[in-house]
C-alpha positions in Angstrom: -170.5 68.8 12.4 -170.4 64.9 12.2 -167.5 64.7 9.4 -165.5 67.3 11.8 -166.0 65.4 14.8 -164.5 62.3 12.7 -161.7 64.3 12.0 -160.9 65.6 15.4 -161.3 62.0 17.0 -159.0 61.1 14.5 -156.4 63.9 15.4 -156.8 63.2 18.9 -155.7 59.1 18.0 -152.5 60.5 16.5 -151.9 62.8 18.9 -152.4 60.8 22.2 -150.6 57.9 20.6 -147.6 59.3 19.2 -145.2 57.5 20.9 -146.7 54.0 20.0 -147.0 55.4 16.1 -143.2 56.3 16.4 -142.7 52.7 17.9 -144.1 51.0 15.2 -142.4 53.1 12.5 -138.8 52.1 14.7 -139.6 48.4 14.1 -140.6 48.8 10.7 -137.6 50.7 10.3 -135.2 47.8 11.6 -137.1 45.0 9.8 -137.5 46.9 6.3 -133.8 47.9 6.4 -132.7 44.5 7.2 -134.8 42.8 4.8 -134.4 44.8 2.0 -130.6 45.3 2.7 -129.8 41.7 2.9 -132.1 40.5 -0.1 -131.1 42.7 -2.5 -127.4 41.7 -2.3 -127.8 38.4 -4.4 -129.4 40.8 -7.1 -126.2 43.1 -7.1 -123.7 40.3 -7.3 -125.5 38.4 -9.8 -125.9 41.8 -11.9 -122.1 42.2 -11.7 -121.0 38.7 -12.7 -124.0 39.3 -15.9 -122.3 42.8 -16.6 -118.9 41.3 -16.6 -119.6 38.5 -18.6 -120.8 40.8 -21.5 -118.5 43.7 -21.6 -115.4 41.5 -21.1 -116.9 38.7 -23.7 -116.3 36.2 -21.3 -115.5 32.5 -23.0 -118.3 30.0 -22.9 -116.0 27.1 -23.4 -111.9 26.8 -23.0 -110.8 23.8 -24.7 -107.4 22.5 -23.5 -105.3 19.4 -22.3 -102.6 19.0 -19.4 -100.3 17.1 -21.8 -99.3 19.8 -24.0 -97.2 17.9 -26.1 -100.2 15.7 -27.3 -102.0 18.9 -28.8 -99.1 20.3 -30.5 -100.0 21.7 -33.5 -103.7 19.9 -33.2 -105.3 23.4 -31.7 -104.1 25.1 -34.1 -105.9 22.8 -37.0 -109.0 22.9 -35.1 -109.0 26.7 -34.6 -108.5 26.8 -38.5 -111.4 24.6 -39.1 -113.5 26.5 -36.7 -113.2 30.1 -37.6 -114.3 29.8 -41.0 -117.7 31.2 -41.5 -119.3 28.4 -42.3 -118.2 26.3 -39.5 -119.2 29.2 -36.7 -122.7 29.5 -38.6 -122.9 25.7 -37.8 -121.8 25.8 -34.4 -123.3 28.7 -33.7 -119.6 30.4 -32.8 -119.1 34.2 -32.2 -115.7 34.2 -31.6 -112.8 32.1 -30.9 -109.2 32.5 -30.0 -106.0 30.8 -29.5 -103.4 31.0 -26.6 -100.8 29.3 -24.6 -101.1 28.7 -20.9 -99.2 26.6 -18.4 -99.1 26.3 -14.6 -95.6 26.1 -13.3 -94.9 25.2 -9.4 -93.1 28.2 -7.5 -89.5 26.9 -6.1 -89.6 30.2 -4.0 -92.4 28.8 -2.3 -91.4 26.4 0.6 -94.8 25.4 1.4 -95.6 23.7 -2.2 -99.0 25.2 -2.3 -98.5 27.3 -5.0 -98.0 27.7 -8.6 -97.8 30.6 -10.9 -99.4 30.9 -14.7 -98.1 31.9 -18.0 -100.8 32.7 -20.6 -99.3 34.0 -23.9 -101.3 35.4 -26.7 -101.9 38.8 -28.8 -101.5 41.4 -25.7 -100.0 43.9 -27.9 -103.5 45.9 -28.2 -106.2 44.4 -25.8 -109.0 45.1 -28.2 -107.1 42.2 -30.0 -107.3 39.7 -27.5 -111.3 39.5 -27.9 -112.1 36.9 -25.7 -111.9 37.5 -21.9 -111.0 41.2 -22.3 -108.4 42.7 -20.1 -108.1 46.1 -18.3 -105.3 48.0 -17.4 -105.0 48.8 -13.8 -103.1 52.1 -12.7 -101.8 54.6 -14.6 -98.3 53.7 -15.1 -99.7 50.7 -16.7 -98.7 50.5 -20.4 -98.8 47.5 -23.0 -96.3 45.3 -24.2 -94.0 47.0 -27.1 -92.3 43.9 -27.7 -91.7 39.8 -26.5 -89.3 41.4 -23.5 -92.4 42.7 -21.7 -95.3 41.0 -19.9 -98.5 42.2 -18.0 -99.0 41.1 -14.9 -102.4 40.2 -13.1 -103.6 42.6 -10.5 -102.4 41.6 -6.9 -104.8 40.2 -4.4 -104.7 38.3 -0.8 -102.3 35.8 -2.6 -101.6 36.9 -6.2 -98.1 38.5 -5.7 -97.6 42.4 -6.1 -95.6 43.7 -8.3 -94.0 47.1 -9.9 -94.1 48.3 -12.9 -90.1 47.8 -13.7 -89.6 44.8 -12.1 -87.8 41.9 -13.7 -89.1 38.5 -13.2 -87.8 34.9 -14.9 -90.9 32.9 -16.2 -90.9 29.4 -17.8 -92.1 29.5 -21.1 -91.9 27.2 -24.0 -89.9 25.0 -22.0 -87.4 27.6 -21.6 -86.7 29.9 -18.9 -86.5 33.7 -19.9 -86.4 37.1 -17.8 -89.2 39.7 -18.8 -89.7 43.3 -17.6 -93.3 43.7 -16.2 -94.9 46.9 -17.8 -98.4 46.5 -16.8 -100.8 45.7 -14.2 -104.1 44.2 -15.7 -107.6 42.6 -14.5 -108.8 39.3 -15.4 -112.5 38.8 -16.0 -112.3 35.1 -15.1 -110.0 35.3 -11.9 -112.3 37.1 -9.4 -111.4 35.1 -6.3 -108.8 36.7 -4.1 -107.8 33.2 -2.3 -107.7 29.9 -2.9 -107.8 30.4 -7.1 -107.2 26.8 -8.3 -104.1 26.2 -10.1 -104.2 23.4 -13.0 -100.5 22.2 -11.5 -100.8 19.1 -9.1 -98.2 18.1 -6.5 -98.9 14.3 -6.1 -102.3 14.2 -5.3 -102.5 17.7 -3.4 -104.3 20.9 -5.6 -102.0 23.8 -5.5 -102.9 27.7 -5.5 -102.4 30.7 -7.9 -99.7 33.2 -6.6 -98.8 34.9 -9.5 -100.6 35.2 -13.3 -98.0 36.5 -16.2 -99.7 37.4 -19.7 -96.4 37.1 -22.4 -96.9 38.8 -25.4 -97.0 36.7 -28.5 -98.8 38.3 -30.9 -98.1 35.7 -34.2 -98.9 33.0 -32.2 -101.9 32.2 -34.4 -100.0 32.9 -37.6 -96.7 32.0 -37.2 -95.9 29.8 -34.3 -99.2 27.5 -34.1 -97.3 24.7 -32.0 -97.2 26.9 -29.6 -100.7 27.0 -28.7 -102.6 25.0 -25.9 -105.9 26.4 -25.7 -108.9 27.2 -27.9 -111.4 29.3 -26.5 -115.2 30.0 -27.9 -118.0 32.6 -27.1 -121.7 31.4 -28.5 -123.7 33.9 -30.6 -126.0 35.9 -28.6 -129.2 33.6 -28.5 -127.0 31.0 -26.3 -125.4 34.2 -24.3 -128.5 35.9 -23.6 -129.5 33.3 -21.5 -126.5 33.3 -19.2 -128.1 35.3 -16.6 -125.8 34.1 -13.8 -125.1 30.9 -15.3 -129.1 30.0 -15.7 -130.3 26.3 -16.5 -131.1 27.4 -20.0 -127.9 28.5 -20.6 -126.0 25.6 -19.1 -128.2 23.1 -21.2 -127.7 25.1 -24.3 -123.7 25.2 -23.5 -124.1 21.3 -22.9 -125.4 20.5 -26.1 -122.7 23.1 -27.8 -120.0 21.6 -26.1 -121.3 17.9 -27.2 -121.1 18.5 -30.9 -117.9 20.4 -30.7 -117.1 17.5 -28.9 -117.9 15.0 -31.5 -116.2 17.6 -34.3 -113.0 17.2 -32.7 -113.5 13.5 -32.4 -113.9 13.4 -36.2 -111.2 15.7 -37.2 -108.4 14.4 -34.4 -109.2 11.3 -33.4 -105.8 11.2 -31.5 -106.2 14.2 -29.4 -108.5 13.7 -26.3 -109.2 17.5 -25.5 -110.8 18.8 -22.3 -113.6 21.2 -22.7 -114.7 23.1 -19.8 -117.8 25.5 -19.5 -117.7 28.7 -17.7 -119.8 26.4 -14.6 -116.5 25.0 -14.3 -114.6 28.3 -13.8 -113.9 28.2 -10.1 -114.2 32.1 -9.5 -117.3 32.4 -11.6 -119.2 29.4 -10.0 -117.9 30.4 -6.1 -119.2 33.7 -6.2 -122.5 33.1 -7.6 -123.2 29.8 -5.0 -121.5 32.3 -2.0 -124.2 34.7 -3.3 -127.3 32.2 -3.6 -125.8 30.9 0.1 -126.7 34.8 1.2 -130.0 34.6 -0.3 -131.0 31.6 1.6 -130.0 33.4 4.9 -131.8 36.8 3.2 -135.2 34.8 3.0 -134.8 32.9 6.3 -134.6 36.3 7.8 -137.1 38.2 5.9 -139.7 35.6 6.8 -138.7 35.9 10.5 -138.4 39.7 10.7 -141.6 40.0 9.0 -143.2 37.3 11.4 -141.8 39.8 14.5 -142.8 42.9 12.9 -146.6 41.6 12.4 -146.7 39.9 15.9 -145.7 43.6 17.3 -148.1 45.6 15.1 -151.2 43.2 15.7 -150.0 43.2 19.8 -149.8 47.1 19.7 -153.1 48.2 18.0 -155.4 45.0 19.9 -154.4 47.1 23.0 -155.0 50.3 21.5 -158.6 49.1 20.8 -159.2 48.3 24.1 -157.9 51.5 25.2 -159.9 53.6 22.3 -163.4 51.9 23.1 -164.9 55.4 24.1 -164.1 56.8 21.1 -165.8 53.8 19.0 -168.7 54.3 21.0 -169.3 57.8 20.5 -168.4 57.3 16.3 -171.2 54.6 16.2 -173.4 56.9 18.0 -172.7 59.5 15.4 -173.9 56.9 13.0 -170.3 55.9 11.5 -169.8 52.6 9.9 -167.6 49.7 11.6 -165.4 50.1 8.5 -165.5 53.9 8.8 -164.2 53.6 12.2 -161.7 50.9 11.3 -159.9 53.0 8.7 -159.2 55.4 11.3 -156.3 52.7 12.9 -155.7 51.9 9.4 -154.5 54.9 8.3 -152.5 55.1 11.5 -150.8 52.0 10.8 -150.3 53.0 7.2 -148.7 56.5 8.3 -146.5 54.7 10.8 -145.6 52.1 8.0 -144.7 54.7 5.5 -142.5 56.5 8.0 -140.7 53.3 8.8 -140.4 52.2 5.2 -139.1 55.8 4.0 -137.0 55.7 7.2 -135.1 52.1 6.4 -134.1 53.8 3.1 -130.6 54.6 4.8 -130.2 51.4 6.9 -130.8 49.4 4.1 -128.3 51.1 1.7 -125.9 50.5 4.9 -126.2 46.9 5.2 -126.1 46.4 1.6 -123.0 48.4 1.2 -121.6 46.4 4.3 -122.5 43.3 2.9 -121.0 44.1 -0.4 -117.8 45.4 0.9 -117.4 42.0 2.3 -118.0 40.1 -0.9 -115.1 42.4 -2.1 -112.9 41.1 0.2 -113.3 38.0 -1.3 -113.7 38.8 -4.9 -112.6 41.4 -7.4 -115.7 43.1 -7.7 -114.2 46.7 -9.0 -117.3 48.3 -10.8 -120.6 46.9 -8.8 -123.3 48.9 -8.6 -125.4 49.4 -5.3 -128.7 50.7 -6.1 -130.4 53.4 -3.5 -134.2 51.8 -4.3 -134.8 48.5 -5.2 -137.5 46.2 -6.3 -136.6 43.9 -3.3 -136.9 47.3 -1.0 -140.5 47.8 -2.8 -141.3 43.9 -2.0 -140.2 44.1 1.5 -141.8 47.2 2.8 -145.0 46.2 0.8 -145.8 42.9 2.1 -144.9 43.7 5.5 -147.1 46.8 5.4 -150.1 45.4 3.8 -150.0 42.5 6.3 -150.3 44.9 9.3 -153.3 46.4 7.3 -155.1 43.1 6.9 -154.3 42.6 10.3 -155.5 46.0 11.6 -158.5 45.8 9.7 -159.6 42.5 10.7 -158.6 43.0 14.5 -160.3 46.5 14.3 -163.6 45.5 12.6 -164.0 42.6 15.6 -163.3 45.7 18.1 -165.9 48.2 16.6 -168.3 45.4 16.1 -169.7 45.9 19.6 -172.3 47.8 20.6 -171.9 51.6 21.8 -173.2 50.9 25.7 -170.9 47.7 25.6 -168.0 50.0 24.4 -169.1 52.5 27.1 -168.8 49.9 29.9 -165.2 49.5 30.9 -163.9 45.8 30.7 -164.3 44.3 34.0 -161.2 43.4 35.7 -159.5 39.9 34.6 -160.3 37.2 37.4 -157.3 36.0 38.9 -156.6 32.5 39.0 -154.2 29.8 40.6 -151.1 29.2 38.7 -149.2 26.4 38.3 -146.4 27.4 40.5 -148.7 27.6 43.8 -149.4 24.3 43.4 -145.8 23.6 44.4 -146.5 25.0 48.0 -142.8 24.8 49.7 -141.5 27.0 47.0 -144.6 29.3 46.7 -144.9 29.7 50.5 -141.2 31.1 50.5 -141.7 34.1 48.0 -142.7 37.1 49.4 -145.9 39.2 48.6 -144.0 41.1 45.6 -142.9 37.9 44.0 -146.5 36.1 44.3 -148.2 39.0 42.9 -145.8 39.4 40.1 -145.7 35.7 39.4 -149.6 36.0 39.3 -149.6 39.3 36.9 -147.3 37.5 34.2 -149.6 34.4 34.0 -152.8 36.1 34.4 -153.0 38.3 31.2 -152.3 35.1 28.8 -152.2 37.0 25.7 -150.2 40.0 26.7 -147.6 37.0 28.1 -147.7 35.1 24.8 -147.2 38.0 22.8 -144.2 39.2 24.5 -143.2 35.3 25.1 -142.9 34.8 21.2 -141.6 38.1 20.3 -138.5 37.6 22.5 -138.1 34.1 21.8 -138.0 35.4 17.9 -135.5 37.8 18.9 -133.5 35.2 20.9 -133.2 33.0 17.7 -132.1 35.4 15.6 -129.5 36.6 18.1 -127.7 32.8 18.2 -128.5 32.3 14.8 -126.2 35.6 14.2 -123.4 34.3 16.4 -123.7 30.9 15.1 -122.9 31.9 11.7 -120.3 34.3 12.8 -118.5 31.1 14.6 -119.0 29.0 11.7 -117.5 31.8 9.8 -114.0 31.6 11.6 -114.0 28.3 13.0 -115.0 26.0 9.7 -111.6 25.2 8.3 -113.6 22.6 5.9 -114.9 25.8 4.0 -112.5 26.4 1.0 -113.0 29.9 1.0 -112.7 33.2 2.8 -116.3 34.1 4.5 -115.7 37.9 5.1 -119.0 38.4 3.5 -120.7 35.8 6.2 -119.0 37.3 9.0 -120.6 40.9 8.2 -124.0 39.3 7.8 -123.8 37.8 11.0 -122.5 41.2 12.8 -125.3 43.2 10.8 -127.9 40.5 12.2 -126.9 40.3 15.7 -126.7 44.5 15.8 -130.3 44.8 14.2 -132.0 41.5 16.1 -130.7 42.9 19.3 -132.0 46.3 18.5 -135.4 44.6 17.3 -135.3 42.9 20.6 -135.0 46.2 22.6 -137.9 47.7 20.4 -140.2 44.5 21.2 -139.7 45.1 24.6 -139.9 48.6 24.6 -143.0 48.6 22.7 -144.6 46.1 25.2 -143.5 47.6 28.2 -144.7 51.1 27.3 -148.1 49.5 26.3 -148.1 47.9 29.6 -147.5 51.0 31.7 -150.3 52.7 29.8 -152.9 50.2 30.6 -151.9 50.3 34.1 -151.8 54.0 34.9 -154.7 53.4 37.6 -152.5 50.5 39.3 -149.2 52.3 39.1 -151.1 55.4 40.6 -152.5 53.7 43.3 -149.3 52.2 44.6 -148.1 55.5 45.0 -150.9 56.8 46.5 -149.8 53.9 49.0 -146.8 55.0 49.5 -144.7 53.3 47.3 -141.3 55.1 46.4 -140.4 54.7 42.3 -137.9 52.5 42.7 -140.4 50.1 44.2 -143.0 50.8 41.6 -140.8 50.2 38.9 -139.6 46.9 40.5 -143.5 46.4 40.5 -144.0 46.5 36.6 -140.1 45.5 35.7 -140.2 42.3 37.3 -142.8 40.9 35.2 -140.8 42.1 32.0 -138.0 40.5 33.3 -139.4 37.5 34.4 -141.0 36.8 30.9 -137.9 37.8 28.8 -135.6 35.7 31.0 -138.2 32.6 30.3 -138.2 33.7 26.7 -134.5 33.9 26.2 -134.3 30.0 27.9 -136.6 29.1 25.7 -135.4 30.5 22.5 -132.1 28.9 23.2 -132.7 25.6 22.2 -135.5 26.9 19.7 -132.3 28.9 18.3 -130.3 25.8 17.8 -133.0 24.2 16.3 -133.3 27.1 13.7 -129.6 27.3 12.9 -129.5 23.7 12.3 -132.5 23.9 9.9 -130.5 26.8 8.3 -127.1 25.4 8.1 -128.7 22.3 6.2 -130.6 24.7 3.7 -127.3 26.4 3.0 -125.2 23.3 3.0 -122.5 25.4 4.9 -121.7 25.7 8.5 -122.2 22.9 11.7 -123.4 22.9 15.3 -119.8 21.8 16.1 -117.9 24.9 15.2 -120.1 27.1 17.7 -118.7 28.3 20.0 -119.4 27.2 23.6 -120.0 30.7 25.2 -122.4 31.5 22.2 -124.7 29.5 24.2 -124.3 31.6 27.0 -123.7 34.9 25.5 -127.0 34.6 23.8 -129.6 34.6 26.5 -127.4 37.4 28.3 -127.5 39.6 25.3 -131.6 39.3 25.0 -132.1 40.0 28.7 -129.5 43.2 28.6 -131.2 44.6 25.7 -134.7 43.9 27.6 -132.9 45.7 30.6 -132.3 48.6 28.4 -135.6 49.1 26.8 -137.1 49.0 30.2 -134.5 52.0 31.5 -135.9 53.9 28.6 -139.5 54.2 30.0 -138.3 54.7 33.8 -139.6 58.5 33.1 -142.8 57.4 32.1 -143.5 55.7 35.2 -142.1 58.5 37.8 -144.1 60.9 35.9 -147.6 59.4 36.4 -149.9 61.7 37.1 -152.1 60.2 40.3 -155.0 62.4 40.1 -155.5 62.3 36.6 -155.3 58.1 36.6 -157.5 57.6 39.5 -160.2 59.4 38.0 -163.7 57.4 38.2 -164.4 56.1 34.3 -167.7 54.5 35.7 
């Protein structure tokens, strides 16, 4: 019988407070969906980089010299010296290949910004081109049959688009030659779609690639070694296994290996001063990994922020639920249940709300992740990236938020249940009214009507309610401002040498989720406020207040708190954004549009209004008889 009473009481807890359970679940959906969707982007991108590195056997070192004449006949000698098994074992080399690479200014470009690159190698069979393996694109693409046919790089934002069968003129080995395009390929080292730097300078000005042509010279390593200008090297698995998106251990090993090969060059060909670059100096790889790191910084910051808001709302909701459920607690205590057993009812309540929210956040998480990955794909050739549905990041975010919510619930519910049954059965005495600071400003206070005086007193009378609302909306305002500031910098900051499509999408996603979170926060707090004040609302109705007047009585308090929070949240947002920009090494306050400072509090306030409008029915449908029943 006692156990049955416990189960009935727990069941009534869910049915009576189903709206609160769903509102907590909704907040979990928004926060976990955004957190896991943002948090997993870095791992998706870096996993892609690792896959390309291994699948396409991307080079670890590239040896070349801008002055090709000084390397004539030398690169081939170095190739022969390093390609025997003894040298490979000594220097830990897996593969080594010869090629010719030369950047020429594009004379058709009047802006003098672009150059094209010619790469010669054995492209008659792409399997023979073992390092930086090319991938054919399109069904019509074919490999070159002779040295009158060429492959061209896939078109990007700046690299030209060609058609199969087109004829072009290229500068090759000091002469001009007309060739026919037979195929289009992807190069694993040319990932950036814009501003891929050229090795060609015009005065002190860097140029960018707008074309890459692959000329088939299958005999470059055997019959024409004097044509070679580049030596590419990959190392054995004991070094390559450390790659892990340019990890520090990998970079250290590459630095050591590079120094050893540099010493070998100095001893075998002292008159030659080659340039040795590692994959760390590859523009596409370096910029992509750094960009993913910037996104991860944003993710971690906003994960912390959204977690804070979620926990604040859960704590506020459950604390007020304990106050309303005092009678049930007293009954269970008289039946002999321990404080812990009573606490478990509320833990289960939060757990179920959290699990609903966690599973409900899977779809938003995938949507956010896909949107941001598409932003990356606007900037980089990420042609085979995989987006997992369930990830460790999702599990981590949902577990942490849910665990902290449960811990807060346990602590606060045990505190509430620790009181004696007689104390729990006695209704809380109304809070004693006190003068507020505004009342001391007589000239202003005396001009206020009664309804505004009562509203101001109510706002500051319940300090706990006020602070919960205040900090929740401030946090939402900060995120709204940060989203807009990030978007402004993505558009206006011309000092950033890359497209920022992903950051633009991230900022829009953040804006949408933070606005929804703000609406949910206000909705939840207002819903609790209405539930707590049913007797007060019923009394106003009995006294003849009409529905608009009753709603105004309740909503004015929310609007005042929202307005104050939004105004305080604006400077807090500026400070937060300054900190984020410094941490990311991206963005400046001067690039934020002036209207962002105006829009931010307006957006916050509008969503607060929207949240209250959704609760109109709850006020107008208040049962006066039921609400005014004597509790004593």
